C-alpha positions in Angstrom: -25.1 73.3 113.0 -28.8 73.1 113.8 -30.9 71.6 111.0 -34.2 73.6 110.9 -35.9 71.6 108.2 -35.3 68.1 106.8 -37.0 66.5 103.8 -36.6 62.7 103.4 -37.7 61.2 100.2 -40.6 63.5 99.6 -42.8 62.3 96.7 -46.1 63.9 95.4 -48.5 62.8 92.7 -51.5 64.4 91.2 -53.4 61.5 89.5 -50.9 60.2 86.9 -48.6 63.1 87.2 -45.4 62.6 89.2 -44.9 66.1 90.5 -42.1 65.4 93.0 -39.9 62.2 93.3 -37.8 61.4 96.4 -36.7 65.0 97.1 -34.3 65.0 100.0 -32.3 67.6 101.7 -31.4 69.2 105.1 -31.6 73.0 105.6 -29.4 74.4 108.5 -30.7 77.3 110.5 -29.7 80.7 109.1 -29.0 79.8 105.6 -30.6 81.0 102.3 -31.5 78.0 100.1 -32.3 78.9 96.4 -34.8 76.5 94.6 -34.6 76.9 90.9 -35.7 74.9 87.8 -37.8 75.3 84.6 -41.4 76.1 84.8 -43.4 73.0 85.8 -40.4 71.6 87.6 -42.3 71.2 90.9 -40.9 74.2 92.9 -44.2 75.5 94.1 -45.5 72.0 94.7 -42.5 71.4 96.9 -43.4 74.6 98.8 -47.0 73.4 99.1 -45.7 70.0 100.5 -43.4 71.7 102.9 -46.2 74.1 104.0 -48.8 71.3 104.4 -51.1 72.4 101.5 -50.6 69.1 99.7 -49.1 66.5 102.0 -46.8 64.0 100.1 -47.7 60.4 99.4 -44.4 59.3 100.5 -41.5 60.6 102.6 -41.1 62.7 105.7 -40.9 66.4 106.4 -39.3 67.4 109.8 -39.5 71.0 110.9 -37.9 72.0 114.2 -37.6 68.4 115.2 -41.3 67.7 114.6 -42.7 65.4 112.0 -45.1 67.8 110.1 -45.7 65.5 107.0 -49.4 65.4 107.5 -49.9 68.6 109.5 -52.1 71.4 108.1 -50.7 74.8 107.2 -52.0 76.5 110.4 -50.0 74.0 112.3 -46.9 75.0 110.4 -47.6 78.6 111.1 -47.9 78.0 114.9 -44.5 76.2 114.7 -42.9 79.2 113.0 -43.1 78.7 109.3 -44.5 81.4 106.9 -44.6 81.9 103.2 -45.4 84.2 100.4 -47.2 83.3 97.2 -46.3 83.5 93.6 -49.5 85.2 92.9 -49.9 87.8 95.6 -53.0 87.2 97.8 -53.6 90.3 99.9 -56.9 90.7 101.8 -58.1 93.6 99.4 -60.8 94.9 101.7 -58.5 95.4 104.7 -55.9 98.1 105.1 -52.2 97.3 104.6 -51.8 97.5 108.4 -54.7 95.1 109.0 -53.2 92.7 106.5 -49.9 92.5 108.4 -51.7 92.2 111.7 -53.3 89.0 110.4 -49.8 87.5 110.1 -49.0 88.4 113.7 -52.3 87.1 115.0 -51.9 83.6 113.4 -48.1 83.3 113.7 -46.4 81.1 116.2 -46.6 83.8 118.9 -50.4 84.0 118.7 -50.4 87.7 119.3 -53.5 89.7 120.4 -54.8 92.6 118.3 -53.1 95.3 120.4 -49.6 93.6 120.1 -50.4 92.7 116.4 -50.7 96.3 115.6 -47.4 97.2 117.0 -45.7 94.4 115.2 -47.4 95.4 111.9 -46.1 99.0 112.2 -42.5 97.7 112.9 -42.7 95.2 110.0 -44.1 97.9 107.6 -41.3 100.2 108.4 -38.7 97.4 107.8 -40.2 96.7 104.2 -40.8 100.4 103.4 -44.6 100.5 103.4 -45.3 102.8 106.4 -46.7 105.5 104.2 -49.2 103.0 102.8 -50.4 101.6 106.2 -53.9 103.0 106.1 -54.6 102.4 102.5 -56.7 99.5 101.4 -54.4 96.6 100.2 -56.1 96.4 96.8 -55.0 99.8 95.9 -51.2 98.9 96.0 -49.2 98.3 92.9 -47.5 95.0 92.1 -44.2 95.8 93.8 -46.0 97.1 96.9 -48.1 94.0 97.1 -45.1 91.9 96.9 -43.7 93.8 99.9 -47.0 93.6 101.7 -47.0 89.8 101.2 -43.6 89.6 102.7 -44.5 91.9 105.6 -47.5 89.6 106.5 -45.3 86.6 106.6 -42.6 88.4 108.6 -45.2 89.6 111.2 -45.8 85.9 112.0 -42.2 86.0 113.4 -41.1 82.9 111.5 -38.1 80.7 111.9 -38.5 79.7 108.3 -39.6 81.9 105.5 -40.7 80.4 102.1 -40.4 83.1 99.3 -42.1 82.1 96.1 -40.9 84.4 93.3 -40.8 87.6 95.2 -38.9 89.3 92.3 -41.3 88.4 89.6 -42.8 91.4 87.9 -40.4 93.9 89.4 -38.1 96.3 87.5 -34.4 96.3 88.0 -34.4 98.9 90.8 -37.2 97.1 92.6 -35.3 93.9 92.3 -32.2 95.4 93.8 -34.3 96.8 96.7 -36.0 93.5 97.3 -32.7 91.6 97.3 -31.4 93.9 100.0 -34.5 93.3 102.0 -34.0 89.5 101.7 -30.5 89.9 103.0 -31.6 92.0 105.9 -34.2 89.2 106.7 -31.4 86.7 106.9 -29.5 89.1 109.2 -32.4 88.8 111.6 -31.7 85.1 111.9 -34.6 83.9 109.7 -33.8 80.9 107.5 -35.1 81.3 104.0 -36.0 79.0 100.9 -36.3 81.1 97.8 -38.0 80.1 94.6 -36.8 82.5 91.9 -36.3 82.8 88.1 -34.1 85.8 88.2 -30.9 83.8 88.2 -28.3 86.5 88.9 -30.2 87.4 92.0 -30.8 83.9 93.5 -27.3 82.9 92.7 -25.7 85.9 94.4 -27.9 85.7 97.7 -28.1 81.9 98.2 -25.7 79.8 100.4 -26.9 76.6 98.5 -29.0 76.0 95.5 -31.2 73.1 94.7 -32.3 72.4 91.1 -35.5 70.6 90.3 -36.4 69.2 86.8 -39.7 67.4 86.2 -40.0 66.9 90.0 -36.5 65.4 90.2 -33.7 66.8 92.3 -31.0 66.9 89.7 -28.4 69.0 91.6 -27.6 70.6 94.9 -24.6 72.7 96.1 -23.1 76.1 96.2 -24.0 78.6 93.4 -20.6 78.1 92.0 -21.1 74.4 91.7 -24.5 74.7 90.3 -23.5 77.1 87.6 -20.9 74.7 86.3 -23.1 71.5 86.6 -23.7 70.0 83.1 -27.1 68.6 83.9 -28.3 72.0 85.2 -26.9 73.9 82.2 -28.6 71.5 79.8 -31.9 71.4 81.7 -32.2 75.1 82.7 -29.3 77.6 82.4 -28.5 76.9 78.8 -25.3 78.6 77.7 -22.3 77.8 80.0 -20.8 81.2 79.6 -24.1 82.8 80.6 -24.1 80.4 83.7 -20.7 81.7 84.7 -21.9 85.3 84.3 -24.6 84.6 87.0 -21.9 84.5 89.6 -20.3 87.9 88.7 -21.0 90.7 91.2 -23.2 93.4 89.8 
């Protein structure tokens, strides 16, 4: 089993606020890891630490056998890490295709413009945005922008994909479609960490789940184990019967 990402005692502070405390886990290649917890638990801060936006004060982050604890985000991208953002960030004045080409140009393969256009068209077909390729990115609706954000990350040809609430703001049909896309991404051999509040979705696609609360890692395990964990139910899931329902197939 190849460990793609390893976090060792990662701790992050903002002034007097302890955002993350001693977060530690290994992520094997090919898994989907769900990251859940209440609002303000430190989930996006953890993504920012992994991605190099806010380096931790303490601890180590190892990605593909390299210490990237103090590396900048562009270095992570060159190594094969890509992410989406909770608040979508398209380049509104560029077309959908041009947005995706940016991912290919600055990913770990460092593609030229000609190759990037080919990759962009392939990825847009994969996420179902081919018909929107020549539109300005700013003209897309929320669901389409979510897919564009994902497409731009995929065009970087990542080994590790960080998905920050890709289901937020989507209706039930759009959620089902996006879940199928996530599973297809894993079939391509891409490892995924997924922050999500749509519990039934994240519980049914994740191989493992980590739960944060006030920056503390309060639980880690299979979805079945997490749904029955008393600390998790108290901090986040609430009703034990509802927690069990999260594991039922739709």
